[in-house]
N, C-alpha and C positions, 0 to 999 in steps of 0.2 A: 504494500500500500504506500501511496505517496503521503507526505507529511506537510500539513499547512500549520505553521506555528506563528504565534504572536510574540514579538520580541519586547521585553520590558525596557523601561527607561530608568537608567541608573543616575541620571543627572536631575538636579532640582530645577535649574534654570531652563525653562521651556524653550526660549529662543535659541540658546546655545545647543540644546539637545537636538532640536530640529535641524539646525545647521550641521551639527556633527553627524547625524544619521544620514542626511542627504549626501554629504561628502563621503561617508563610509560606503554607501551603496554605489556611488559613482567612481570609486577609486580605480585608477588606470591599471593597476596590477592584475585585476580580475575581470574588468569590464571594458568591452569595446564600445565606443560611443555609438556605433551602428546598431548595438543591441540594447539601446535604451529607448523608452517610450514615455511620453507624457499625455495623460488624458486630462484635457482642460488645463494644462500647465506646460510651459516650455521646459525642455530638458536643461538648457543653459541657465535659466533664471528661476528654477523651481523654488528655491528657498525664498527669494524676494517676493515671488508671486503668491506663495502660500501665506507668508507673513502679511502681505498687503490685504489679503482677504480677511485674515484674523483681526488685523487692526481696523479695517473698515467696519466690522461688526462688534468692535470692542470685546473680542474673544481671545485675548492674549494670555489670560491666566490659566494655569493648569496645563495639562498635557493636551495639546490640540492636534495630535496626529496618531495614527496607528502605523506600526511597522510589522508587516507580515513577510514570511518566507515560505515559499513552496519548493519542497524537495521531491521531485518525482522519484519513484522507486526504480525505474528502468533507465537505461541509457537512451537518450534521444538525440537526434540530429538537432543542432543548435537552432536551426531555422524553424523547425517544427515547435520546439519549446518556446521560442520567441513569439511565434504566431499565437500559440495558446495563451502565452502571457499577456499579449495585447488584448485578446478577447476577455480575459479575466480582469485586466485593468479597466476596460470599458464597462464591464458589468459592475465592478466595485464603485466606479465613478458615478453610477446611476442607481446604486442600491440605497433605497429609502431617502433619495434626495439627489443632489448634484454636487459632487465633490471632486477635488483635484487629486490625481493619482500619478505618482512617478514610479515607473517600473524599470528594473535593470536585470539583465541576465548575467550572472556571475559564472565565468568559465574557470574550472579548476585546472591547474597545470599538472597536478598529480594524476587525476583520473576524470575522464569525461563523465563517468557515472556520478560525480559529485557536482555537476552543473545544477544551478538552482536559480530561482527568481526571487527578487526582493521587491516589495511594494511599500512606498510611503504614501499614506492617505491623509490628506488634510481633513480633520474632523469637522470643519466649519463649512456648512452648505453655502455654495456660491450665490444662490438666489435668495435664501431666507436668513442666513446667519445662524441658524440653529445647529447645535452640535449633534454629531452622529455618535450615539452611545449604543454599543452592541453588547447585549446581555447574552447569556448562554443559549437562549432560544433563538435569538437572531443570528448568533454564530453558527448554530446548527443549520439554520436556513441558508446562510451564506455559503457554508461548506457544501450543502446539497446542490446549490446552483453552480458552484465551481466544479463539482463532480460532473454535472451535465456538460459543461464546456470541455473538461478533460476527456470525457468519453468520446467526443467528436474527433479528438486527435489520437485516440487509442492510448491514452495515458491512464495509468492505474488511478483508481479513486483515492481520495484522502480519507484518513482515519476520522471517524466521528467519535465524539464524546457522548456519554450517556446523559440524556436530558430528561429523564423521568421526573415528573412533578413540576416541570417548568410550564 
């Protein structure tokens, strides 16, 4: 099974953390600029554009982004994985609103089986300024929809968590 994980934030200052995360997923040692994609955000100015949306709606307090990683179980051609990543980024950008999403494909030098996708999602809706808050039920739904996209590309589904009682 593929793994879809949420990366936690170890920094207290939100602005620095967002800046650091974007720089991390765009670092040249593992990411080719041709394998980056922005849904409603430019690749070059993602930090500035996300921060602009947050400031426009006075939503700069607290963590205003999600950082997801998708690790497929199987080896995939980088172009297939990138195309699937774009479809997932577009889905996330329109999940329960209208959000900015920066996606990068990290290429492992040790093993092509370790190639994976990173997503930074601005939690502030471009149109309303409301925050995207994903509870366990919404995460389960999000993963189900991502599994539908993965199946189109022949990629193994992602693990689901038990959501009984939600």
